[in-house]
C-alpha positions in Angstrom: 67.0 223.0 137.3 69.5 222.6 134.6 68.4 223.2 131.1 70.5 222.1 128.2 69.6 223.3 124.8 71.0 221.3 121.5 69.1 222.4 118.3 71.6 223.3 115.6 69.5 226.4 115.3 70.3 229.9 116.4 68.2 230.4 119.5 69.4 233.8 120.3 66.0 235.4 120.3 64.8 232.6 122.7 67.6 233.7 124.9 66.4 237.3 124.6 62.9 236.4 125.6 64.0 234.7 128.8 62.0 235.9 131.7 64.0 237.3 134.4 62.4 235.2 137.2 63.3 232.0 135.0 66.9 233.0 134.9 67.1 233.1 138.7 65.5 229.7 139.1 67.3 227.7 136.4 70.6 227.1 134.8 70.5 227.5 131.0 73.2 226.0 128.6 72.8 226.6 124.9 74.8 224.5 122.2 74.7 223.8 118.6 75.9 220.1 118.7 75.8 217.2 121.2 79.6 217.3 120.9 79.6 221.0 122.2 77.2 220.0 125.3 79.4 217.3 126.3 79.4 216.6 130.2 76.5 219.0 130.5 74.3 216.5 129.0 74.5 214.1 132.0 73.4 216.9 134.4 70.6 218.0 132.2 66.9 217.9 134.0 65.4 219.7 130.7 66.5 219.2 127.2 65.4 221.4 124.3 65.8 219.6 120.7 65.1 220.4 117.3 63.2 217.1 116.9 66.0 214.8 116.1 68.1 213.0 118.8 70.8 210.2 118.6 69.6 207.6 121.4 73.3 207.5 122.9 72.7 211.2 123.8 69.5 210.2 125.7 71.5 207.4 127.4 73.9 209.9 128.9 71.2 212.1 130.1 70.4 210.3 133.6 68.5 213.1 135.1 66.2 214.0 132.2 62.9 214.7 133.3 61.3 216.6 130.3 62.2 217.1 126.8 61.2 220.1 124.7 61.1 219.8 121.1 61.0 223.1 118.8 59.5 221.0 116.1 55.7 219.9 116.0 56.6 216.5 114.6 58.1 213.9 117.1 58.3 211.0 114.9 62.2 211.1 114.7 62.4 211.1 118.4 63.0 207.8 120.6 59.5 207.8 121.8 59.4 204.2 123.4 62.6 204.8 125.5 61.2 208.2 126.6 58.1 206.5 127.7 59.9 203.9 129.4 61.9 206.5 131.4 58.7 208.4 132.2 60.1 211.6 130.3 57.6 214.2 129.7 57.7 215.1 125.9 56.1 218.5 124.6 56.2 219.7 121.1 55.9 223.1 119.2 52.3 222.4 118.2 50.7 225.7 116.9 53.9 227.5 116.1 53.1 226.7 112.4 49.7 227.9 112.2 50.0 231.3 110.7 53.1 230.6 108.1 51.7 227.2 107.0 48.1 228.3 106.6 49.2 231.4 104.3 51.8 228.9 102.7 48.8 226.8 101.6 46.8 229.5 100.2 49.9 230.8 98.1 50.2 227.5 96.5 46.7 227.4 95.5 46.7 231.1 94.2 50.1 230.2 92.4 48.2 227.2 90.7 45.2 228.8 89.5 46.6 232.2 88.7 49.5 230.4 86.6 52.3 232.2 88.4 55.0 229.3 87.3 54.1 230.3 83.5 54.1 233.8 84.1 57.6 233.7 85.6 58.8 231.7 82.9 57.6 234.2 80.3 59.2 237.1 82.2 62.5 235.4 82.2 62.2 234.7 78.5 61.0 238.4 77.8 57.9 237.3 76.2 54.9 239.5 76.2 51.8 237.0 75.9 48.5 238.0 77.4 46.8 235.0 76.3 46.3 233.0 79.6 43.6 231.2 80.9 43.3 231.7 84.6 41.1 229.8 87.2 39.6 231.0 90.8 39.6 229.8 94.1 35.9 231.5 94.4 33.5 228.7 94.6 35.9 225.9 94.8 35.9 223.0 97.4 39.0 222.5 99.7 39.3 219.1 101.7 41.5 219.5 104.4 42.8 216.1 105.8 44.2 216.6 109.4 41.7 219.5 110.6 43.7 220.6 113.6 45.2 224.0 114.4 46.8 224.6 111.1 43.9 223.1 109.3 41.4 225.4 111.0 43.7 228.5 110.0 43.6 227.1 106.5 39.9 226.9 106.5 39.5 230.5 107.7 41.7 231.7 105.1 39.9 229.6 102.6 36.6 230.9 103.6 38.0 234.7 102.8 38.0 233.4 99.3 34.4 232.2 99.3 35.5 228.4 99.2 33.8 225.5 100.5 35.7 223.7 103.2 35.5 220.1 104.2 37.8 218.8 107.0 38.7 215.4 108.2 39.7 214.4 111.7 39.5 211.2 113.7 36.5 212.5 115.9 34.4 214.2 113.1 34.0 217.2 115.5 33.4 220.4 113.6 35.7 223.4 113.7 34.1 226.9 113.3 35.7 227.8 109.9 34.6 224.5 108.2 31.4 223.9 106.3 31.5 220.2 107.3 33.6 217.9 108.9 34.0 214.0 108.3 35.8 210.9 109.7 36.6 207.5 108.5 37.0 205.7 105.4 33.5 206.9 104.3 34.3 210.6 105.1 37.6 210.4 103.5 36.0 208.9 100.1 33.3 211.8 100.4 35.9 214.5 100.9 38.2 213.1 98.0 35.4 213.0 95.4 34.1 216.5 96.1 37.2 218.7 96.7 39.1 220.8 94.1 41.9 221.1 96.4 43.1 218.3 99.0 45.7 219.5 101.6 47.3 217.0 103.6 48.1 218.0 107.3 48.6 214.9 109.0 51.3 214.1 111.7 53.5 211.0 110.7 52.5 208.2 113.1 52.3 204.3 112.5 48.7 205.2 111.7 49.0 207.8 109.2 52.0 206.2 107.0 50.6 205.1 103.7 47.2 206.9 104.7 46.6 208.2 101.2 46.5 204.9 98.9 46.3 204.5 95.0 42.7 203.8 95.4 42.2 207.1 97.3 44.0 208.9 94.4 41.5 207.3 91.9 38.8 208.8 93.9 39.8 212.5 93.2 38.8 214.6 90.5 41.1 214.8 87.2 40.9 218.5 87.7 41.9 218.3 91.4 45.1 219.9 92.8 47.0 217.9 95.9 48.9 219.7 98.5 51.2 217.8 101.1 52.5 219.7 103.8 52.6 216.6 106.1 55.0 213.9 105.7 56.5 212.3 102.8 55.2 209.0 103.9 51.5 209.8 104.1 51.3 209.0 100.5 53.1 206.5 98.2 55.3 208.8 96.0 55.3 206.5 93.2 51.6 206.2 93.1 51.4 210.0 93.2 53.8 210.1 90.3 51.9 207.8 88.1 48.6 209.5 89.0 50.0 212.9 87.9 51.6 211.4 84.8 48.4 209.8 83.7 46.1 212.7 84.2 44.4 211.2 87.0 45.2 214.5 89.0 45.7 217.7 87.5 48.8 218.6 89.6 50.3 218.8 93.1 52.3 220.9 95.4 54.9 219.0 97.4 56.9 220.2 100.5 57.6 216.9 102.0 58.8 213.8 100.5 59.9 210.3 101.5 63.4 210.9 100.9 64.8 214.2 101.8 66.6 216.0 100.1 64.6 214.8 97.1 66.8 212.6 94.8 67.9 214.3 91.6 66.7 211.2 89.7 63.1 211.8 90.7 60.8 212.6 88.1 59.1 215.2 90.2 61.6 217.8 89.5 60.8 218.2 85.7 57.1 217.8 86.0 55.4 220.8 84.8 52.1 220.1 86.7 54.3 220.1 90.2 55.3 222.6 92.3 58.3 221.6 94.9 59.5 223.3 97.9 62.3 221.7 100.2 60.4 221.3 103.6 60.1 225.0 104.5 56.2 225.6 104.7 56.6 226.0 108.3 59.6 228.5 108.3 59.1 232.2 109.4 61.3 234.9 110.9 58.8 234.5 113.9 59.2 230.8 114.6 61.8 231.0 117.3 59.8 233.5 119.3 56.7 231.3 119.1 58.3 228.5 120.3 59.9 230.6 123.0 56.4 231.2 124.3 55.5 227.5 124.5 58.8 226.6 126.2 58.8 229.3 128.9 55.0 228.5 129.8 56.1 225.1 130.3 59.2 225.6 132.3 57.3 227.6 134.8 54.7 224.9 134.8 57.1 222.2 135.6 58.7 224.5 138.2 55.4 225.4 139.9 53.6 222.0 139.3 50.9 223.5 137.0 49.5 222.2 133.5 51.7 222.0 130.8 50.9 222.5 127.2 51.5 220.6 124.0 52.2 217.4 126.2 52.8 214.6 123.5 50.9 211.1 124.0 53.9 208.9 123.4 51.8 206.1 122.7 50.1 207.9 119.6 53.0 209.7 118.7 51.6 213.1 118.6 
């Protein structure tokens, strides 16, 4: 079986983790670009991708049976074409659980402990201990997208004695949640109760524009919104207006409708906004976690056993 990796990332650690039996059963080819891969694409039974793919590459991969993406999101892949050709797609769902849950808690602590203000005073050499801090204790966090990452956020939030509400499609409750809701009525309830709202939805046709202007009006004026999902799950202009008009106290945004965020965006200079450049899922341990999924799936497809993280190409996740 021929495996061709085209990710643009350094996958040295993945290569080092390769089990000996798979080395003997497969031929591996590692490339940083499709141009480097060249003629190897035509013979690929398996491709590893970073979650982006030029459709022309897929046209060349006549023998392709399975594609593994090292990202969790698959919204930038040609899902319809993969479905038409019966190509199995697996993603990296689960590799972000630790780092993204830690990142979420760090943002909430940064907000209530006014880390930005303290850093500004340090840079200006200002000794001023007159600061009114908030707390996470006793606050309510609403997690929209109560999957694996949401469950990890919930567990960490409970350590701070927070009340945790989750929202998912089924309404089934994970062990770390105080309650889980579903549907429009459930969303309304979550938004109206939460001091922190965390967006962890996948980007699909059903989730684009998920949080509307009307939904933002349901939130507490003291609430803090964290978007670690995709920029298109909420209208950016509506969010900006809500923040400018005091309908929301603040927001932490790691994803945007256009990336990189245009320099003309008012978000850059808003005191009540924390911006990060789509890095919530980054970790020095990322590749080794992806490797565990990939090598499990490679052995599974060779032995005819069950693969993990198989994407529903119709639903998009």
